[in-house]
ZAMIPA-487951 format. One line per field, with one value per residue: residue number from 0; residue in one letter; y negated, z, x negated of N, C-alpha, C, O in turn. Coordinates in steps of 0.2 Angstrom, whole numbers. Layout:
nr <- NUM  ...;
rest <- A  ...;
n.yy <- Y  ...;
n.zz <- Z  ...;
n.xx <- X  ...;
ca.yy <- Y  ...;
ca.zz <- Z  ...;
ca.xx <- X  ...;
c.yy <- Y  ...;
c.zz <- Z  ...;
c.xx <- X  ...;
o.yy <- Y  ...;
o.zz <- Z  ...;
o.xx <- X  ...;
//
This chain:
nr <- 0  1  2  3  4  5  6  7  8  9  10  11  12  13  14  15  16  17  18  19  20  21  22  23  24  25  26  27  28  29  30  31  32  33  34  35  36  37  38  39  40  41  42  43  44  45  46  47  48  49  50  51  52  53  54  55  56  57  58  59  60  61  62  63  64  65  66  67  68  69  70  71  72  73  74  75  76  77  78  79  80  81  82  83  84  85  86  87  88  89  90  91  92  93  94  95  96  97  98  99  100  101  102  103  104  105  106  107  108  109  110  111  112  113  114  115  116  117  118  119  120  121  122  123  124  125  126  127  128  129  130  131  132  133  134  135  136  137  138  139  140  141  142  143  144  145  146  147  148  149  150  151  152  153  154  155  156  157  158  159  160  161  162  163  164  165  166  167  168  169  170  171  172  173  174  175  176  177  178  179  180  181  182  183  184  185;
rest <- M  T  S  R  A  G  A  R  P  T  A  T  K  T  E  G  N  D  Y  K  P  K  E  R  G  G  P  T  P  Y  Q  M  S  M  S  C  R  S  E  I  K  K  L  T  L  V  Q  L  L  I  W  L  L  V  A  A  Q  V  T  V  T  H  L  E  L  V  S  H  D  L  V  A  A  P  Y  Q  W  Q  Y  P  Y  L  L  S  I  V  P  S  L  L  G  A  M  A  M  P  R  H  N  I  S  Y  L  V  I  S  M  I  S  A  G  L  F  S  V  A  P  L  L  F  G  A  M  E  M  F  P  V  A  Q  Q  L  Y  R  H  G  K  A  Y  R  F  I  F  G  Y  S  A  V  S  V  M  Y  L  L  M  L  V  A  L  Q  V  H  A  W  H  L  Y  Y  S  K  R  L  L  D  A  W  F  D  S  T  Q  D  K  K  K  K;
n.yy <- -380  -395  -412  -428  -433  -422  -405  -401  -401  -386  -381  -381  -374  -381  -386  -394  -407  -418  -421  -434  -442  -451  -468  -473  -486  -481  -474  -474  -483  -476  -465  -468  -473  -461  -453  -462  -463  -448  -448  -456  -451  -440  -446  -453  -443  -438  -450  -450  -438  -442  -452  -446  -438  -449  -455  -443  -442  -455  -453  -441  -445  -456  -450  -442  -427  -420  -418  -432  -430  -420  -426  -442  -459  -470  -482  -499  -504  -494  -495  -507  -499  -488  -495  -494  -484  -491  -498  -486  -480  -491  -490  -477  -478  -487  -481  -471  -480  -489  -501  -516  -526  -520  -512  -523  -529  -517  -516  -527  -527  -515  -520  -528  -519  -508  -508  -519  -515  -506  -510  -520  -509  -503  -515  -516  -503  -503  -507  -496  -486  -489  -488  -473  -469  -474  -470  -459  -457  -453  -458  -454  -442  -431  -417  -410  -417  -432  -448  -459  -455  -446  -455  -464  -455  -453  -465  -467  -459  -463  -476  -475  -469  -476  -487  -481  -478  -492  -495  -487  -491  -504  -501  -493  -505  -513  -505  -504  -517  -518  -510  -517  -527  -523  -519  -531  -536  -529;
n.zz <- 395  394  399  399  410  417  425  424  435  444  443  456  467  472  484  479  484  478  467  462  461  449  455  458  455  459  455  439  428  422  427  439  437  430  442  449  442  443  458  459  450  458  468  464  461  474  478  469  474  488  483  477  488  495  485  483  496  495  486  489  500  495  483  492  495  505  520  533  545  542  533  536  531  522  527  525  519  511  498  491  490  482  470  469  459  449  449  450  438  428  433  428  415  413  413  400  390  396  401  408  411  414  424  434  435  440  451  459  460  467  479  481  478  485  497  505  506  515  525  530  533  543  553  553  557  571  583  584  585  597  606  604  610  624  629  624  615  599  586  572  560  552  544  557  565  573  563  562  568  558  547  551  549  537  533  537  530  518  518  519  508  498  501  499  485  481  485  476  465  465  464  452  444  445  440  427  424  426  415  404  404  402  389  382  386  378;
n.xx <- -721  -732  -732  -738  -738  -740  -735  -718  -707  -701  -685  -673  -663  -647  -635  -625  -624  -633  -624  -616  -599  -593  -587  -569  -555  -544  -529  -524  -515  -505  -505  -500  -487  -482  -480  -472  -460  -456  -453  -444  -433  -430  -425  -414  -406  -402  -396  -386  -379  -375  -365  -357  -351  -346  -335  -328  -323  -315  -306  -299  -292  -284  -276  -270  -274  -276  -271  -273  -277  -287  -297  -303  -296  -304  -317  -319  -332  -334  -329  -335  -347  -346  -350  -362  -368  -371  -384  -393  -389  -393  -409  -411  -410  -420  -431  -434  -440  -449  -442  -444  -435  -422  -426  -428  -416  -408  -415  -412  -399  -396  -399  -387  -375  -378  -388  -382  -368  -369  -376  -366  -357  -362  -361  -346  -342  -347  -340  -331  -341  -346  -336  -333  -346  -344  -332  -329  -320  -312  -304  -301  -305  -317  -316  -315  -326  -331  -327  -334  -346  -351  -351  -360  -373  -372  -373  -387  -396  -392  -397  -411  -414  -412  -419  -431  -431  -431  -444  -453  -449  -452  -467  -467  -462  -475  -486  -480  -483  -497  -501  -497  -504  -517  -516  -516  -528  -535;
ca.yy <- -386  -401  -419  -433  -434  -416  -400  -402  -398  -382  -382  -379  -373  -386  -385  -398  -412  -421  -425  -440  -442  -459  -470  -475  -489  -479  -471  -477  -487  -471  -461  -473  -474  -455  -452  -466  -460  -442  -448  -460  -446  -435  -450  -455  -436  -438  -456  -448  -434  -445  -458  -440  -438  -456  -455  -438  -445  -460  -451  -437  -448  -460  -445  -438  -421  -417  -424  -437  -428  -416  -431  -449  -463  -472  -488  -505  -503  -488  -497  -510  -493  -485  -498  -491  -479  -494  -498  -480  -477  -494  -488  -472  -482  -491  -475  -468  -485  -494  -506  -521  -530  -515  -509  -527  -529  -511  -517  -533  -525  -510  -523  -531  -514  -502  -509  -524  -512  -500  -515  -521  -504  -503  -519  -513  -497  -504  -506  -489  -481  -491  -485  -466  -469  -476  -467  -452  -456  -454  -458  -453  -436  -428  -410  -409  -421  -440  -451  -463  -450  -444  -459  -468  -451  -453  -471  -469  -456  -467  -482  -471  -466  -483  -491  -477  -479  -498  -496  -483  -495  -508  -499  -492  -511  -514  -500  -505  -523  -518  -507  -521  -533  -519  -518  -538  -538  -525;
ca.zz <- 390  399  397  400  418  421  423  426  442  441  446  462  469  477  486  475  487  474  462  466  456  448  459  453  459  461  449  433  429  418  432  444  432  431  449  453  439  446  463  457  448  464  474  460  462  480  478  465  480  492  481  476  494  497  480  486  503  494  480  492  503  491  481  499  493  511  527  536  550  540  530  539  527  521  529  519  516  506  492  487  491  475  464  469  455  443  449  449  430  426  432  423  406  411  412  394  386  401  401  415  413  417  431  437  437  444  460  462  461  472  485  482  477  490  503  509  509  521  532  532  535  550  556  553  562  577  589  585  587  604  610  605  615  631  632  620  611  592  583  564  560  544  545  564  566  573  556  563  568  550  542  552  547  529  530  539  525  510  519  518  501  495  503  495  479  479  485  470  459  463  462  445  439  446  436  420  423  424  409  399  405  401  383  382  387  373;
ca.xx <- -725  -733  -731  -743  -738  -742  -730  -711  -705  -697  -679  -672  -655  -645  -628  -621  -626  -635  -620  -612  -595  -590  -581  -563  -553  -538  -525  -523  -507  -501  -504  -496  -481  -478  -478  -466  -454  -455  -450  -436  -429  -427  -421  -407  -402  -400  -392  -379  -375  -372  -360  -352  -349  -340  -331  -323  -317  -310  -301  -296  -287  -279  -272  -267  -273  -276  -269  -277  -279  -292  -301  -298  -296  -311  -318  -319  -337  -336  -327  -340  -353  -345  -353  -370  -370  -373  -391  -394  -389  -400  -414  -411  -409  -425  -437  -437  -443  -452  -438  -444  -429  -418  -428  -427  -410  -408  -418  -408  -391  -397  -399  -381  -372  -381  -390  -378  -363  -372  -378  -359  -354  -365  -357  -339  -340  -351  -335  -327  -344  -347  -329  -335  -351  -342  -326  -329  -313  -312  -296  -304  -310  -318  -317  -316  -330  -329  -328  -339  -352  -352  -351  -367  -376  -372  -377  -393  -398  -392  -402  -418  -415  -410  -426  -438  -430  -433  -451  -455  -446  -458  -474  -467  -464  -483  -489  -480  -487  -503  -503  -496  -510  -522  -514  -516  -535  -538;
c.yy <- -392  -408  -422  -433  -427  -411  -402  -398  -392  -383  -378  -379  -378  -384  -389  -406  -417  -424  -429  -442  -451  -462  -473  -479  -487  -477  -475  -480  -480  -465  -462  -472  -465  -452  -456  -464  -452  -443  -452  -456  -442  -441  -453  -449  -436  -444  -453  -442  -437  -451  -452  -440  -445  -456  -449  -440  -450  -458  -446  -440  -453  -457  -441  -429  -415  -421  -427  -434  -423  -422  -438  -453  -468  -478  -493  -505  -498  -491  -499  -503  -491  -488  -496  -487  -484  -496  -492  -478  -483  -492  -481  -474  -486  -487  -474  -474  -490  -500  -510  -523  -525  -513  -516  -529  -523  -513  -522  -530  -518  -514  -526  -525  -509  -503  -514  -520  -507  -503  -519  -517  -503  -508  -518  -508  -498  -503  -499  -485  -482  -486  -477  -465  -470  -472  -460  -451  -456  -452  -455  -446  -434  -420  -408  -413  -429  -443  -455  -461  -448  -450  -463  -462  -451  -460  -472  -465  -460  -474  -480  -471  -473  -487  -487  -479  -486  -499  -493  -488  -502  -507  -497  -500  -514  -511  -503  -512  -522  -515  -511  -526  -530  -521  -526  -538  -535  -529;
c.zz <- 397  397  399  407  422  420  426  432  440  446  452  462  475  478  483  479  483  468  466  460  455  452  455  459  460  455  443  433  425  424  438  441  432  437  452  450  442  453  462  454  453  467  470  460  470  482  474  469  484  490  478  483  495  492  482  492  500  490  483  497  499  486  484  495  499  516  530  542  548  538  532  531  527  525  523  516  512  498  488  486  484  469  464  465  450  445  449  441  426  427  429  416  406  409  405  391  389  401  407  415  416  423  436  441  441  451  462  465  466  480  486  482  482  497  507  511  515  527  534  535  543  555  559  558  569  582  589  587  596  608  610  610  622  633  628  617  604  589  574  564  552  546  551  568  566  565  558  563  560  546  543  550  540  528  532  533  519  512  517  512  496  495  498  488  477  480  479  465  459  461  455  441  440  440  428  419  422  417  404  399  402  393  380  380  381  366;
c.xx <- -727  -733  -737  -744  -740  -737  -724  -711  -700  -688  -676  -665  -654  -639  -624  -621  -630  -631  -617  -606  -594  -586  -575  -560  -546  -534  -524  -516  -503  -500  -499  -488  -477  -476  -473  -460  -453  -450  -442  -432  -425  -422  -414  -404  -398  -394  -384  -376  -371  -366  -355  -348  -343  -335  -326  -320  -311  -305  -297  -291  -282  -276  -268  -268  -274  -274  -275  -280  -286  -298  -298  -299  -302  -310  -319  -324  -338  -332  -331  -347  -351  -348  -360  -374  -373  -381  -395  -396  -393  -406  -416  -413  -416  -432  -438  -442  -447  -448  -439  -439  -423  -420  -428  -419  -407  -410  -414  -401  -391  -396  -392  -376  -373  -383  -385  -371  -364  -372  -371  -355  -355  -361  -349  -337  -343  -345  -332  -333  -346  -340  -330  -340  -349  -338  -325  -323  -313  -306  -296  -308  -311  -320  -317  -321  -328  -331  -334  -346  -355  -354  -359  -373  -377  -376  -384  -398  -399  -397  -408  -419  -414  -417  -433  -436  -432  -441  -454  -454  -451  -464  -473  -467  -471  -486  -487  -482  -493  -506  -500  -501  -516  -523  -516  -524  -538  -538;
o.yy <- -393  -408  -419  -435  -427  -411  -405  -393  -393  -386  -372  -383  -379  -379  -388  -410  -423  -428  -429  -444  -455  -459  -476  -478  -491  -479  -481  -480  -479  -461  -458  -469  -463  -449  -453  -464  -451  -440  -451  -457  -441  -440  -455  -449  -434  -444  -453  -441  -435  -453  -453  -442  -445  -457  -450  -438  -449  -460  -446  -437  -454  -460  -437  -426  -409  -427  -426  -436  -422  -422  -440  -451  -469  -480  -491  -506  -499  -488  -496  -503  -492  -485  -497  -486  -482  -497  -492  -475  -482  -493  -480  -471  -487  -490  -477  -472  -495  -505  -510  -523  -526  -512  -515  -530  -525  -511  -522  -530  -517  -511  -527  -524  -505  -500  -512  -520  -506  -502  -522  -518  -502  -506  -519  -508  -493  -498  -496  -480  -477  -482  -474  -460  -468  -469  -457  -445  -461  -446  -455  -445  -435  -419  -403  -412  -432  -441  -454  -464  -450  -449  -464  -465  -450  -461  -476  -468  -461  -477  -484  -475  -473  -490  -490  -481  -487  -504  -496  -489  -504  -511  -499  -501  -517  -514  -503  -513  -525  -516  -509  -529  -534  -524  -526  -541  -537  -526;
o.zz <- 402  391  401  410  428  415  431  433  436  451  452  459  480  475  485  476  486  465  472  454  460  454  450  465  463  449  444  439  426  426  442  445  432  438  457  454  442  454  464  456  452  468  473  458  471  486  477  468  485  495  478  484  497  494  481  493  501  491  482  497  501  483  482  494  498  516  529  544  552  541  530  527  533  527  517  510  508  493  483  481  480  464  458  465  447  439  448  439  422  422  428  412  400  405  404  389  385  400  411  421  421  428  442  447  445  456  467  470  468  485  492  488  484  502  513  516  519  532  540  539  547  561  565  562  574  585  594  591  600  613  615  614  627  639  629  617  602  589  571  568  548  549  552  574  561  562  554  561  558  542  538  548  537  524  529  531  515  507  513  510  491  490  495  484  471  477  477  461  453  457  452  436  436  435  423  413  417  414  398  394  399  390  374  375  379  361;
o.xx <- -724  -736  -742  -749  -741  -734  -725  -714  -696  -687  -677  -661  -657  -637  -618  -618  -631  -634  -616  -609  -594  -580  -576  -560  -542  -536  -522  -513  -497  -495  -496  -484  -471  -471  -470  -455  -447  -445  -437  -426  -419  -416  -409  -398  -392  -390  -379  -370  -365  -363  -349  -343  -337  -329  -320  -314  -305  -299  -291  -286  -277  -272  -264  -263  -273  -274  -281  -285  -291  -303  -293  -302  -304  -305  -319  -324  -343  -334  -334  -351  -356  -349  -363  -380  -378  -385  -402  -401  -397  -410  -422  -417  -418  -436  -444  -448  -450  -451  -435  -436  -420  -416  -428  -418  -403  -408  -412  -399  -386  -394  -391  -373  -369  -380  -384  -368  -359  -369  -370  -350  -351  -359  -347  -332  -342  -345  -331  -332  -347  -341  -328  -339  -352  -338  -320  -320  -315  -303  -291  -312  -307  -326  -320  -320  -326  -336  -339  -351  -361  -359  -363  -378  -383  -380  -387  -403  -404  -399  -411  -423  -417  -419  -437  -441  -435  -445  -459  -458  -453  -467  -477  -471  -474  -488  -491  -483  -495  -512  -502  -502  -520  -528  -518  -526  -543  -540;
//
């Protein structure tokens, strides 16, 4: 068929260079929410594992299930750190119903019950670590390893996990706020 302008051009083969997708501003709030929720669930499991290790040390030493030569007595920072399970539980309770208030309380309590005891513990154990570094003497052991070395390693991992948990919680909170703002606009 011909048109008034003449014959139509024949189709040519292209390699896809003429296709231009729509530009997007980034992931939707739903995609962001699902991504952050997945990461938070993984981090919560790691937090639970760290909490169980600290709780096991405290329980084993207080019930005297093993000798103090095998597992050293806990440091003072470990007792308030046992409350770090509270922010994890509040965060888990916030997920199913997108409860913003639980998530905010979880983030605030994570700073108080998780990060603050870790920072206090780093200061509490610093003289012992300094003595170990300078003189090579350790007086507390956990399964044959220096207790201060094991605790600093645990604290390093825990601090990273809590920091990532706070980061993803903040991103999730932003996604939830964006989705509620989108609903209000409609």
